[in-house]
C-alpha positions as CSV (number, residue, x, y, z in Angstrom):
1,M,-13.9,70.6,-13.8
2,S,-17.3,72.1,-14.2
3,K,-18.2,75.1,-16.3
4,I,-21.4,76.8,-17.4
5,A,-21.9,77.7,-21.0
6,E,-24.9,79.3,-22.7
7,A,-25.8,79.1,-26.3
8,D,-25.9,82.5,-28.2
9,D,-28.8,83.5,-30.5
10,R,-27.3,81.3,-33.3
11,G,-27.1,78.2,-31.0
12,R,-23.3,78.4,-30.6
13,I,-21.6,77.4,-27.4
14,V,-18.0,78.4,-26.7
15,I,-15.9,75.6,-25.2
16,P,-13.4,77.1,-22.7
17,R,-9.8,77.3,-23.9
18,E,-8.4,75.0,-21.2
19,I,-10.8,72.3,-22.2
20,R,-10.0,72.7,-25.9
21,K,-6.3,72.6,-25.1
22,K,-6.7,69.3,-23.3
23,Y,-9.2,67.6,-25.6
24,G,-9.0,69.3,-29.0
25,D,-11.4,71.2,-31.2
26,R,-13.6,68.4,-32.6
27,Y,-16.4,66.7,-30.6
28,R,-19.2,64.3,-31.3
29,I,-22.4,65.4,-29.7
30,I,-24.3,62.6,-28.0
31,E,-27.9,63.1,-27.0
32,L,-29.0,60.9,-24.1
33,D,-32.4,60.7,-22.4
34,D,-31.4,63.2,-19.6
35,R,-28.4,65.1,-21.0
36,V,-26.1,65.9,-23.9
37,E,-22.5,64.9,-23.9
38,L,-19.5,66.0,-25.9
39,I,-17.0,63.2,-26.8
40,P,-13.6,64.5,-28.0
41,L,-12.7,63.2,-31.5
42,K,-9.1,62.2,-32.2
43,K,-7.3,63.7,-35.2
44,D,-6.7,60.1,-36.3
45,P,-10.0,58.2,-36.3
46,I,-8.1,54.9,-36.4
47,E,-6.3,55.9,-33.2
48,G,-9.6,56.6,-31.6
49,L,-10.9,53.2,-32.7
50,R,-7.8,51.5,-31.3
51,D,-8.3,53.3,-28.0
52,A,-11.9,52.0,-27.9
53,V,-11.2,48.4,-28.8
54,G,-7.8,47.9,-27.3
55,D,-5.3,45.8,-29.2
56,A,-7.9,44.1,-31.4
57,F,-6.5,45.9,-34.4
58,D,-2.9,46.1,-33.2
59,R,-0.3,46.1,-36.1
60,K,-3.0,46.0,-38.8
61,S,-3.3,48.6,-41.5
62,I,-6.5,50.4,-42.4
63,A,-6.7,48.3,-45.6
64,E,-6.4,45.1,-43.5
65,I,-9.1,46.3,-41.1
66,K,-11.4,47.2,-44.0
67,Q,-10.8,43.9,-45.8
68,E,-11.6,41.9,-42.6
69,A,-14.8,43.8,-42.1
70,R,-15.8,43.2,-45.8
71,D,-15.0,39.5,-45.4
72,A,-17.0,39.2,-42.3
73,A,-20.0,41.0,-43.8
74,H,-19.7,38.7,-46.9
75,E,-19.7,35.6,-44.7
76,D,-22.8,36.9,-42.8
77,A,-24.6,37.6,-46.0
78,I,-23.9,34.1,-47.4
79,Q,-24.9,32.4,-44.2
80,G,-28.1,34.4,-44.1
81,V,-29.0,33.3,-47.6
82,T,-28.0,29.6,-47.3
83,E,-29.3,28.9,-43.8
84,P,-33.1,29.1,-43.3
85,E,-34.3,30.7,-40.1
86,N,-36.1,28.4,-37.6
């Protein structure tokens, strides 16, 4: 589907109803070298993360995912302090 939209004097662009019905009302705006893209945001950000990474977080709670991230960051920090760079 291709549509043309123009910004109004306040910089607003109306996303056509059929696109909003299909993808929702929230989008991340990504600026690339040659264009701007709208990426639909899921209502549940963890669902969006799971869609992006597959089953890497399957059957894990948000608390478990956060704790694993903290543990990995802690390990990286310790290794960065204890192992000198070559």
